[in-house]
C-alpha positions in Angstrom: 80.1 115.0 121.5 82.3 117.4 119.5 81.2 120.8 118.3 82.9 123.1 115.9 81.7 126.7 116.1 82.8 129.8 114.2 81.3 133.3 114.2 82.1 135.9 111.7 80.3 138.7 109.8 78.1 136.1 108.1 76.8 134.9 111.4 77.3 131.8 113.5 78.2 128.4 112.1 78.0 125.4 114.3 78.3 121.7 113.5 77.9 119.0 116.1 79.4 115.5 115.8 78.2 112.5 117.8 81.8 111.8 118.7 82.9 112.0 122.3 85.4 110.3 124.5 82.9 108.1 126.4 81.3 107.0 123.1 84.7 106.3 121.6 85.8 104.2 124.6 82.5 102.3 124.7 82.6 101.6 121.0 86.3 100.7 121.1 87.1 103.2 118.4 90.6 103.6 117.3 92.0 106.7 115.4 90.8 105.3 112.0 87.3 104.8 113.4 87.3 108.4 114.7 88.4 109.8 111.3 85.7 107.7 109.7 83.1 109.1 112.1 84.1 112.7 111.2 83.9 111.8 107.5 80.2 111.2 107.9 79.5 115.0 108.0 81.5 117.7 106.2 83.8 119.7 108.4 83.1 123.4 108.3 85.6 125.9 106.9 86.8 127.6 110.0 89.2 129.8 108.0 92.5 130.8 109.5 91.1 131.6 112.9 93.0 130.3 116.0 91.5 127.2 117.4 90.1 127.4 120.9 89.1 124.3 122.8 86.8 123.9 125.8 85.8 120.8 127.7 87.3 118.1 129.9 90.0 116.7 127.7 91.7 119.9 126.7 91.4 121.6 130.1 92.9 118.4 131.7 95.7 118.4 129.2 96.3 122.1 129.7 96.4 121.7 133.5 98.9 118.8 133.1 101.0 121.0 130.7 101.0 123.7 133.4 102.4 121.1 135.8 99.6 121.6 138.4 98.4 118.7 140.5 95.2 120.4 141.4 92.9 121.9 138.8 93.4 125.7 138.4 91.3 127.8 136.0 94.2 130.3 135.9 96.7 127.6 134.9 94.4 126.5 132.1 92.9 129.7 130.6 94.7 130.7 127.4 97.3 128.0 127.6 98.5 127.0 124.1 99.0 123.3 123.4 100.9 122.1 120.4 99.8 119.1 118.5 103.2 117.5 119.0 102.9 117.8 122.8 99.3 116.4 122.8 100.5 113.4 120.8 103.3 112.8 123.2 100.9 113.0 126.2 98.4 110.7 124.5 101.0 108.1 123.5 102.5 108.1 127.0 99.1 107.7 128.7 98.0 105.1 126.2 101.0 102.9 127.1 99.8 102.8 130.7 97.2 100.4 132.1 94.0 102.3 133.1 94.7 102.0 136.8 98.2 103.5 136.3 96.8 106.2 134.1 94.2 107.2 136.6 96.8 107.5 139.3 99.4 109.2 137.0 98.1 112.6 138.0 95.3 113.6 140.5 93.9 115.4 137.4 93.2 112.0 135.8 91.4 110.3 138.7 88.0 110.9 137.1 89.1 111.2 133.5 91.9 108.6 133.1 89.6 106.0 131.6 88.7 108.2 128.7 91.6 110.6 128.3 93.3 108.7 125.5 90.1 108.7 123.4 89.6 112.4 124.2 93.1 113.2 123.1 92.7 111.1 120.0 89.5 113.0 119.0 91.3 116.3 119.7 94.3 115.2 117.5 92.0 114.1 114.7 90.1 117.4 114.7 93.4 119.4 114.7 94.8 117.2 111.8 91.6 117.6 109.8 91.6 121.3 110.3 95.3 121.5 109.5 96.3 123.3 112.7 99.4 122.6 114.9 98.2 124.5 118.0 95.1 124.9 120.1 94.4 127.3 123.0 92.6 125.9 126.0 89.7 127.8 127.6 88.2 127.1 130.9 85.0 128.9 129.8 82.1 126.9 128.6 78.5 127.2 127.5 77.3 128.8 130.7 80.0 131.5 130.5 78.9 132.3 126.9 75.3 132.4 127.9 76.0 134.7 130.8 78.1 137.0 128.5 75.3 137.0 125.9 
């Protein structure tokens, strides 16, 4: 699934979408289908805050951008990814057969089958929110719960 979360003086705003890479792949969704799925529920106004992404797709992309062959939290945390670079990566990987995609990088061995769908979801979210850059975070729900 995809969650959009913002916290400000008014409190926490969270909206969840039943749109994930595995579901997109299983349903055979293309970009237009993903846009349509997001259109079923109003996108929250996130203001002009920087966009931070967590989860498998963005951390895998950030690790690939860092040029590491083995996942590294340090290589991922805080790495900015431009929409243009994410589109180039997605289009390059989409042109490869799944087997070639999975062997393209050791980072894709477990995610190669769904990375194109994940990158498409990420691209659609960025386009709908009107942002050209997203920062990857290796932190996740557990990290936030521990901090809280």
